[in-house]
C-alpha positions in Angstrom: 21.5 -15.0 -10.4 21.9 -10.8 -10.4 23.1 -9.5 -7.0 19.9 -8.8 -4.7 21.9 -5.7 -3.3 23.4 -3.9 -6.7 23.6 -0.6 -4.5 25.4 -1.7 -1.8 23.1 -0.8 0.6 24.5 -1.7 4.0 23.5 -0.7 8.0 26.2 1.6 9.6 25.2 2.0 12.9 22.5 0.7 15.3 22.2 3.7 17.8 19.9 2.8 21.1 19.1 5.8 23.8 17.3 6.0 26.4 14.2 8.2 26.5 15.9 10.9 28.3 18.7 10.6 25.3 21.4 9.5 27.8 23.4 6.5 27.5 23.5 6.1 23.7 25.1 3.0 22.3 26.2 1.2 19.4 24.3 -1.9 18.6 26.0 -2.9 15.4 27.8 -5.7 16.8 25.1 -7.5 18.6 22.5 -6.4 15.2 21.6 -9.2 12.9 18.8 -8.4 10.7 16.6 -5.4 9.9 13.1 -5.7 8.3 11.2 -2.5 7.5 7.7 -2.3 6.7 5.1 0.0 4.5 1.7 -0.1 3.7 -0.9 1.8 1.8 -3.4 0.7 3.9 -1.9 0.9 7.3 -1.3 4.7 9.0 2.4 3.9 10.0 5.7 2.3 9.2 6.8 -0.2 11.6 9.9 -2.6 11.9 11.5 -5.5 13.2 15.2 -5.7 14.2 16.6 -9.6 15.5 19.2 -9.0 18.1 22.0 -12.1 19.1 22.7 -10.0 22.5 25.8 -11.3 24.0 26.4 -8.5 26.4 23.1 -8.9 28.7 21.3 -5.6 27.5 18.5 -6.7 29.7 20.6 -6.5 33.2 23.3 -4.0 33.0 21.7 -1.2 30.0 19.2 -2.2 31.3 16.7 -2.4 28.6 13.3 -1.5 29.3 10.9 -1.1 26.4 11.0 2.5 26.1 14.3 3.2 24.3 14.6 5.2 21.0 16.3 3.0 18.4 18.1 5.1 15.7 19.0 3.4 12.3 22.1 4.6 9.8 22.2 3.1 6.5 24.1 3.9 3.2 24.1 3.6 -0.1 27.2 3.3 -1.6 26.4 2.9 -5.3 24.1 3.8 -8.4 23.3 5.7 -10.7 23.7 9.7 -9.2 26.1 8.8 -6.1 28.9 10.5 -6.3 29.6 9.5 -2.8 28.3 7.3 -0.4 24.9 8.6 0.9 24.2 8.0 4.5 20.2 8.2 5.5 18.7 7.7 9.1 15.5 6.0 10.3 14.4 7.0 13.9 11.9 4.3 15.7 10.6 3.6 19.0 10.2 0.2 20.7 6.7 -1.1 20.8 8.0 -4.9 22.2 10.3 -7.8 22.9 9.6 -11.0 21.7 11.0 -14.7 20.6 13.6 -14.5 23.2 15.4 -17.4 23.2 18.7 -18.4 25.5 21.3 -20.4 24.3 22.0 -23.4 26.3 24.7 -21.9 28.6 22.9 -18.6 29.2 25.7 -16.6 27.8 23.9 -14.8 25.1 20.3 -14.1 23.9 18.8 -13.5 20.8 14.9 -11.6 20.6 13.0 -9.7 18.0 12.7 -5.8 18.6 9.2 -4.5 17.3 9.8 -0.9 16.1 7.7 1.7 14.9 7.8 5.5 13.4 7.9 8.2 16.4 5.2 9.5 15.1 3.0 6.1 16.8 4.2 7.1 20.3 1.7 10.8 19.8 -1.0 8.5 18.3 -1.1 6.6 21.9 -1.1 9.4 24.0 -4.1 11.0 23.1 -7.9 10.6 21.8 -9.4 13.3 19.4 -13.0 14.5 20.4 -13.6 17.6 17.8 -15.4 19.5 15.3 -14.4 20.8 12.4 -15.9 22.9 9.6 -13.8 22.5 6.6 -12.4 21.3 3.6 -11.9 17.1 5.2 -8.1 16.8 3.7 -7.7 20.1 6.1 -9.3 18.5 8.7 -7.1 15.6 8.6 -4.2 17.9 8.2 -5.1 20.0 11.5 -5.3 16.8 13.4 -2.0 15.6 12.5 0.1 19.0 13.3 -2.0 19.3 16.4 -2.0 15.7 17.9 1.2 14.0 16.1 3.9 16.4 14.7 3.8 19.3 17.4 5.1 17.1 20.0 7.1 14.9 17.9 8.8 17.9 16.7 9.2 19.0 20.4 10.2 15.9 21.4 12.6 14.4 18.7 13.4 17.3 16.3 11.7 15.3 13.5 8.5 16.7 11.3 7.4 14.6 8.3 5.3 16.4 5.7 1.7 15.9 5.2 0.4 15.4 1.6 -3.2 16.0 0.3 -5.5 15.7 -2.0 -8.6 18.1 -2.8 -12.1 17.1 -1.6 -15.3 18.6 -3.2 -16.4 20.8 -0.5 -16.3 22.3 3.0 -18.4 19.9 5.5 -19.1 19.7 9.1 -17.8 16.8 10.9 -17.1 15.7 14.8 -14.8 13.5 15.3 -16.2 11.5 17.8 -13.3 10.6 20.5 -10.8 8.4 18.7 -7.3 8.4 18.2 -5.1 10.8 16.0 -4.2 8.1 13.2 -7.8 6.4 13.2 -9.1 9.6 13.2 -7.7 10.8 10.5 -8.5 7.0 8.5 -12.3 8.0 9.4 -11.7 11.4 8.0 -10.7 9.4 5.1 -13.9 7.1 4.8 -15.8 10.8 4.5 -13.7 12.3 1.9 -15.3 12.9 -1.2 -13.2 13.5 -3.9 -13.3 17.3 -6.1 -13.0 15.1 -9.5 -15.5 12.5 -7.8 -16.3 10.6 -10.9 -12.7 9.3 -11.3 -11.6 9.6 -7.8 -13.2 7.9 -4.6 -10.9 5.3 -2.8 -9.6 7.3 -0.4 -6.1 6.2 1.4 -4.0 7.4 4.5 -0.6 5.9 4.7 3.2 6.8 5.7 6.1 5.9 3.4 10.1 6.6 4.4 9.4 10.5 3.3 6.0 11.9 4.1 2.5 10.7 5.4 -0.1 10.7 2.8 -3.7 11.6 2.8 -4.5 10.5 -1.0 -7.0 8.4 -3.3 -5.5 5.5 -4.9 -6.6 7.1 -8.3 -4.7 10.2 -8.1 -1.6 7.9 -7.4 -2.2 5.9 -10.4 -3.1 9.4 -12.8 0.5 10.4 -12.0 1.6 7.3 -13.0 -0.3 7.2 -16.6 1.7 10.2 -17.0 4.5 8.6 -17.5 3.2 5.3 -18.7 5.7 5.3 -21.7 8.5 5.4 -19.4 7.8 2.5 -17.3 6.9 0.1 -20.3 10.6 1.0 -21.4 11.9 0.3 -18.2 9.8 -2.9 -17.0 10.3 -5.4 -13.8 11.1 -8.7 -15.2 11.3 -12.3 -13.8 14.5 -13.9 -15.7 15.7 -17.1 -15.1 19.6 -18.3 -14.5 19.8 -19.4 -17.7 18.2 -16.1 -19.6 19.9 -14.0 -17.3 23.6 -13.3 -19.2 21.6 -14.0 -22.8 18.4 -11.9 -22.9 18.9 -9.3 -19.9 19.6 -6.0 -20.8 22.7 -5.5 -18.5 22.5 -1.0 -19.4 22.1 1.8 -16.9 20.1 0.4 -13.6 18.5 -2.5 -15.2 19.5 -5.0 -12.4 17.2 -2.7 -9.8 14.2 -4.8 -12.1 15.4 -7.8 -11.7 12.4 -9.8 -10.4 13.8 -12.9 -8.8 10.8 -14.7 -6.9 7.5 -14.6 -7.1 4.5 -15.8 -5.3 0.3 -15.9 -5.9 -1.0 -14.8 -2.8 -4.8 -14.6 -4.4 -5.6 -14.8 -8.2 -9.2 -15.7 -8.2 -12.0 -14.6 -5.7 -15.1 -15.1 -7.7 -18.1 -15.5 -4.6 -16.2 -13.4 -2.4 -16.2 -10.4 -5.1 -20.0 -11.3 -5.8 -20.9 -11.4 -1.7 -19.0 -8.2 -1.3 -20.6 -5.8 -3.8 -17.8 -5.9 -6.7 -20.2 -6.6 -9.5 -23.5 -4.9 -7.8 -23.7 -3.1 -4.5 -26.4 -0.1 -3.3 -26.3 3.1 -0.7 -29.1 3.6 1.6 -28.9 7.2 2.4 -31.8 8.1 5.3 -32.5 11.3 5.7 -34.5 12.6 9.3 -35.2 15.7 8.4 -36.7 14.5 5.2 -38.1 11.0 6.6 -37.2 9.8 3.5 -34.0 7.7 1.8 -32.4 7.6 -1.7 -30.9 4.9 -3.1 -27.8 4.6 -5.6 -27.0 1.4 -7.2 -23.4 0.8 -8.1 -22.9 -1.5 -11.3 -19.7 -3.1 -12.9 -20.4 -1.9 -16.4 -18.1 -3.1 -19.1 -18.9 0.0 -21.3 -17.8 2.0 -18.3 -14.4 1.8 -17.9 -12.3 3.7 -15.4 -10.7 6.7 -16.6 -7.5 5.8 -13.5 -7.5 2.5 -13.8 -4.3 0.0 -14.0 -5.9 -2.1 -16.6 -9.3 -1.6 -18.0 -10.2 -4.9 -19.4 -12.5 -6.6 -17.0 -11.6 -9.6 -14.7 -14.5 -11.8 -15.7 -16.4 -12.5 -18.9 -19.6 -10.1 -19.9 -21.8 -13.5 -18.8 -20.6 -13.9 -15.8 -20.8 -10.3 -15.0 -24.3 -9.8 -16.3 -25.7 -13.7 -14.4 -24.6 -12.8 -11.2 -26.3 -9.3 -10.6 -29.5 -8.8 -8.8 -32.2 -9.1 -11.8 -35.4 -8.7 -10.1 -37.2 -5.1 -9.7 -39.3 -3.5 -7.1 -36.7 -4.9 -4.1 -34.4 -3.1 -2.1 -31.3 -5.7 -2.1 -28.1 -5.8 -3.6 -25.4 -8.2 -3.7 -24.1 -5.6 -0.7 -25.7 -3.1 1.1 -24.6 0.2 3.0 -27.3 2.4 4.9 -25.9 5.8 6.1 -28.2 8.1 8.6 -27.7 11.6 8.1 -29.1 15.1 9.1 -28.9 17.4 5.6 -31.1 18.4 2.9 -30.8 16.5 -0.4 -29.7 19.8 -2.2 -27.1 22.5 -2.0 -27.4 25.7 0.0 -24.0 26.9 1.0 -22.3 23.5 1.4 -25.3 22.4 3.3 -26.4 19.4 1.7 -25.9 15.6 2.5 -22.2 15.0 1.7 -22.3 13.3 -1.5 -21.2 9.6 -0.2 -23.2 8.3 -3.2 -20.3 9.5 -5.6 -18.1 7.7 -3.1 -18.9 4.4 -1.2 -19.9 1.8 -4.2 -17.2 2.9 -6.7 -14.5 2.7 -3.2 -16.3 -1.0 -2.5 -15.9 -1.9 -6.8 -12.7 -1.1 -7.0 -11.3 -2.8 -3.3 -12.2 -5.9 -4.4 -10.9 -5.7 -8.5 -7.5 -4.6 -6.7 -7.6 -7.9 -4.4 -8.4 -10.2 -7.7 -4.6 -10.2 -8.8 -2.0 -9.8 -5.8 1.6 -11.0 -6.0 4.6 -10.7 -3.9 7.9 -10.1 -5.2 11.5 -10.1 -5.0 14.2 -7.8 -6.3 17.2 -6.3 -5.4 17.7 -3.6 -2.2 16.3 -0.3 -3.0 15.9 1.9 -0.5 14.1 4.3 -3.0 11.1 2.2 -3.6 8.1 3.6 -1.8 4.4 1.8 -1.3 1.4 3.4 -3.1 4.1 4.1 -6.3 3.0 2.5 -9.9 5.7 0.3 -11.7 5.3 -1.7 -15.0 5.9 -6.0 -14.7 6.8 -7.9 -17.6 5.6 -11.9 -15.8 6.0 -15.1 -16.9 3.1 -17.9 -18.3 3.1 -20.1 -15.5 2.0 -23.7 -17.2 4.8 -26.7 -17.5 5.5 -26.2 -21.3 9.0 -25.2 -22.3 8.2 -22.4 -24.3 7.5 -20.0 -21.4 6.5 -16.3 -22.8 5.4 -13.2 -20.8 1.6 -13.7 -19.1 -0.6 -11.3 -21.3 -3.3 -11.0 -18.7 -1.4 -10.4 -15.7 1.7 -8.4 -16.8 1.2 -4.8 -17.2 0.6 -1.9 -14.3 1.1 -2.8 -10.4 0.5 -0.7 -7.7 3.1 -1.3 -4.6 0.5 -2.1 -1.4 2.9 -3.3 0.6 7.0 -2.8 0.9 9.3 -4.9 3.0 12.9 -3.7 3.0 15.6 -6.6 4.3 19.3 -5.6 5.5 21.1 -7.8 7.3 24.6 -7.7 8.5 27.3 -9.2 6.1 26.5 -6.5 3.0 23.1 -8.8 2.9 20.0 -6.6 1.1 17.0 -7.6 -0.9 13.6 -6.1 -1.5 10.0 -7.6 -1.1 7.3 -6.1 -2.8 3.5 -6.9 -2.9 1.9 -5.6 -5.8 -1.4 -5.6 -6.9 -3.9 -4.7 -10.0 -7.6 -3.9 -11.0 -7.7 -5.3 -14.4 -6.3 -7.5 -17.0 -3.7 -6.4 -19.6 -5.7 -8.1 -22.3 -9.4 -8.7 -23.0 -9.8 -12.6 -21.8 -10.5 -14.9 -24.7 -14.0 -16.6 -23.8 -12.7 -19.9 -26.0 -10.4 -22.1 -25.2 -6.7 -22.0 -26.7 -7.1 -26.4 -26.2 -10.1 -26.8 -28.8 -8.5 -27.8 -32.6 -7.5 -25.0 -35.3 -8.0 -22.0 -32.3 -4.8 -20.9 -32.9 -5.8 -20.0 -36.4 -9.0 -18.1 -35.4 -8.5 -14.3 -36.0 -7.9 -13.0 -32.0 -8.1 -16.1 -30.7 -4.5 -17.5 -31.1 -1.6 -15.8 -29.1 -1.0 -12.3 -28.4 
């Protein structure tokens, strides 16, 4: 089996220090394992650290749970690495759990839960503020005023804030929320400038920055390099095939998939009720004493410009059947109500905020993304981030001897979660949760089990 740590990533030091930056101590002799988590659906990164404590930290340090943890890790090899590359990540402690004491009470093992430094500022403050600005600029101002300023003053650390342009200037009042929750709330209200193609805003942290962008923007950037992604795919190779089949050149060892878990493959009834096939937005205007209804339907002839795959996850007959066919009714598979005080026309950016361009498509896309949900294990690579797009050649799952590339679920995936595991003894691996919004190829609507099916044009193997 290929090495799960080809870049030789290892922890070089684990420093703990008091909140006033005194009593700095290296915990590397007590360190067992570190797991770092990123997710495009979470505002901050977090980590878990397993400690084997045989020096009585709780009593002698003493360990109170308000300390700062600094992890230093090193990449010894890799393309473009001339000398060992050392990086640091700082965390605050959010809790200590699963404390176990050995029989002689001479040692303890426990898990230390860690959060990014910015999370501390989030717990200290609330945001109640009126803004008249572009929504992404509101989000950046909240981040700078309530998060980054104090993080810089206390810990001398500032992460950049990456943002995507929204449609127009808006008047919004943040209703007494914590800073990160306020930015997530703004993401729900943001309508992209290119609203016809981009609609699902995300707010999340990776190892390099905070991001306030649409998922379609991430896909758009990846599609520009689709050919390069296809030429360097992630690929599952069995032990027997490894030496005979796989190209060992360049950095191919970093793209070996050693384990695949299917988290979810079908969500048929859930998608109907959730609004994947059809949903409706009612905008109730108190000023005009009227309402506007916008129905969003899954249409086979309208394929999104920025999607991982353009083939729908269900057959045409099924899609048409589950839609609401009754006329003169005020219900769909899912209805969202919105009350506002905006005129329904554009007058110096004072019209209603164009939610009708956003909500239906965002609902539809989230359920599409939830249809194919996999977890794969790949060799350790700290450069992988949540929000990246990768190309995967995945095997068919069946009991036959000949295993070919799965013609449906292979293709482009977005990394929705990253788990980096680095343990003592120079052991490391990366686990990715990956999702996609459609199939690589259109569905065969006739069974391949039928006699003579392989000879039918368009029905045989791709």
